[in-house]
C-alpha positions in Angstrom: 17.5 -3.1 -38.1 17.3 -5.6 -35.3 14.1 -5.7 -33.3 14.5 -5.6 -29.7 13.6 -8.9 -28.0 11.1 -8.7 -25.1 13.6 -9.0 -22.3 16.6 -7.2 -23.8 16.6 -4.3 -21.5 15.6 -4.6 -17.9 16.5 -1.3 -16.4 13.7 -0.9 -14.0 12.7 1.8 -11.8 13.0 -0.9 -9.2 16.8 -1.2 -9.1 18.3 -2.5 -6.0 17.1 -6.1 -6.0 19.0 -8.8 -4.2 21.3 -9.5 -7.2 22.6 -6.0 -7.0 22.4 -5.3 -3.2 25.6 -5.3 -1.2 24.8 -4.5 2.5 28.6 -3.8 3.1 28.8 -1.3 0.3 30.1 2.2 0.7 27.3 4.8 1.7 28.1 6.8 -1.5 27.4 3.8 -3.9 24.0 2.9 -5.3 23.9 -0.6 -6.8 21.8 -1.1 -10.0 21.0 -4.5 -11.4 20.9 -4.4 -15.2 19.7 -7.5 -17.1 20.5 -7.4 -20.9 20.5 -10.0 -23.7 24.2 -9.5 -24.4 24.0 -11.8 -27.4 21.9 -9.3 -29.3 23.1 -6.1 -31.0 20.4 -4.1 -29.0 21.7 -5.6 -25.7 25.3 -4.8 -26.5 24.4 -1.2 -27.6 22.4 -0.8 -24.4 25.4 -1.8 -22.2 27.7 0.5 -24.0 25.3 3.4 -24.0 24.5 3.1 -20.3 28.2 2.8 -19.5 29.1 5.8 -21.6 26.3 7.8 -20.2 27.6 7.1 -16.6 31.1 8.1 -17.7 29.9 11.3 -19.2 27.7 12.2 -16.3 30.6 11.8 -13.7 33.0 13.6 -16.1 30.7 16.7 -16.0 29.8 16.2 -12.3 33.2 15.2 -10.8 32.2 16.3 -7.2 29.0 14.2 -7.2 29.2 12.0 -4.2 26.7 9.2 -5.0 28.1 6.8 -7.6 26.0 4.2 -9.6 27.5 0.8 -9.6 26.2 -1.4 -12.4 25.9 -5.1 -12.0 25.3 -6.3 -15.6 23.9 -9.8 -16.1 23.3 -11.6 -19.4 19.7 -12.9 -19.8 21.1 -15.2 -22.5 18.0 -14.3 -24.6 15.8 -16.0 -22.0 12.7 -14.2 -20.6 12.7 -16.9 -17.9 16.2 -16.3 -16.8 15.6 -12.5 -16.8 12.4 -12.9 -14.9 13.9 -15.3 -12.4 16.1 -12.5 -11.1 13.0 -10.8 -9.8 10.4 -12.5 -7.7 6.9 -11.3 -6.8 8.1 -10.5 -3.3 10.9 -8.4 -4.7 8.5 -6.4 -6.8 6.1 -5.9 -3.9 8.9 -4.8 -1.6 10.2 -2.4 -4.1 6.7 -1.0 -4.9 6.2 -0.3 -1.2 9.6 1.5 -1.1 8.5 3.6 -4.1 5.2 4.5 -2.4 7.3 6.1 0.3 9.2 8.3 -2.0 8.1 11.5 -3.7 8.2 10.0 -7.1 4.7 9.4 -8.6 5.5 9.0 -12.3 7.0 5.7 -13.5 8.2 4.8 -17.0 8.0 1.0 -17.7 10.0 -0.8 -20.4 10.2 -4.6 -19.9 9.1 -7.9 -21.2 5.5 -9.1 -21.3 6.1 -11.4 -18.4 7.5 -8.7 -16.2 4.9 -6.2 -17.4 2.1 -8.6 -16.3 3.8 -9.2 -12.9 4.6 -5.5 -12.2 1.1 -4.1 -13.0 -0.7 -6.9 -11.2 1.4 -6.3 -8.1 1.1 -2.5 -8.4 -2.7 -2.9 -8.4 -2.5 -5.1 -5.4 -0.6 -2.6 -3.4 -2.8 0.4 -4.5 -0.4 2.0 -6.9 -2.8 2.1 -9.8 -5.0 4.5 -8.1 -5.2 8.2 -8.4 -1.9 9.9 -7.6 0.3 7.6 -9.6 1.2 7.9 -13.3 2.3 5.0 -15.3 3.8 5.5 -18.7 4.6 2.5 -20.9 7.1 2.7 -23.7 6.4 1.7 -27.3 8.0 -1.7 -26.7 5.4 -2.4 -24.0 2.5 -0.7 -25.9 3.2 -3.1 -28.8 2.7 -6.2 -26.7 -0.6 -5.2 -25.1 -2.6 -7.7 -27.2 -0.5 -10.6 -25.8 -1.3 -9.7 -22.2 -3.9 -11.5 -20.1 -7.3 -9.6 -19.9 -6.8 -9.3 -16.0 -3.5 -7.6 -16.6 -5.0 -5.2 -19.0 -7.7 -4.4 -16.5 -5.0 -3.8 -13.9 -3.3 -1.4 -16.2 -6.4 0.8 -16.4 -5.2 4.4 -16.7 -1.8 3.6 -18.0 -0.5 6.0 -20.7 1.4 4.6 -23.7 2.2 5.6 -27.3 2.5 3.3 -30.3 4.1 4.2 -33.6 1.8 4.3 -36.5 3.1 4.9 -40.0 0.3 5.1 -42.6 0.9 3.2 -45.8 2.1 5.7 -48.5 4.1 5.9 -51.7 6.8 7.6 -49.7 7.0 4.7 -47.3 7.2 2.2 -50.1 10.0 4.1 -51.7 11.9 4.4 -48.4 11.3 0.7 -47.7 12.9 -0.1 -51.0 16.0 1.8 -50.3 
């Protein structure tokens, strides 16, 4: 099974960045920037899954007036290209927007570069304090050792789960199959 590269899926809670914004759009459209490594199996599956999920949602809710409009970009397997779509100012601006909303729970799945930037900026704007919940996916939890200690400090209080499969005879037998 293909292991997901660090920047394959960049579906952030912070979705209306400049690359996806269209100030002349219809009021019922919500533009979402999606950056995927379309050269990988995981990126291709993610693109198909998100598209099918949207189709299924609107099939079940035909009268729903707000429509998501996906703007899919290929990172071309480059963390730098993916990260270049989001600047520090964009992140700070979106964090301030999120602070004004009722949402206080955030799930984070992104590359180590973006994780570092997000949590550093979230700490700077006061979103790492009481009242906010940050949950990291297994993908982010698995890269914690590679993060700068100052980023780890900024992430104080973040919840994450990592897979642990103890070595056993059953695991060895399964691995052989």
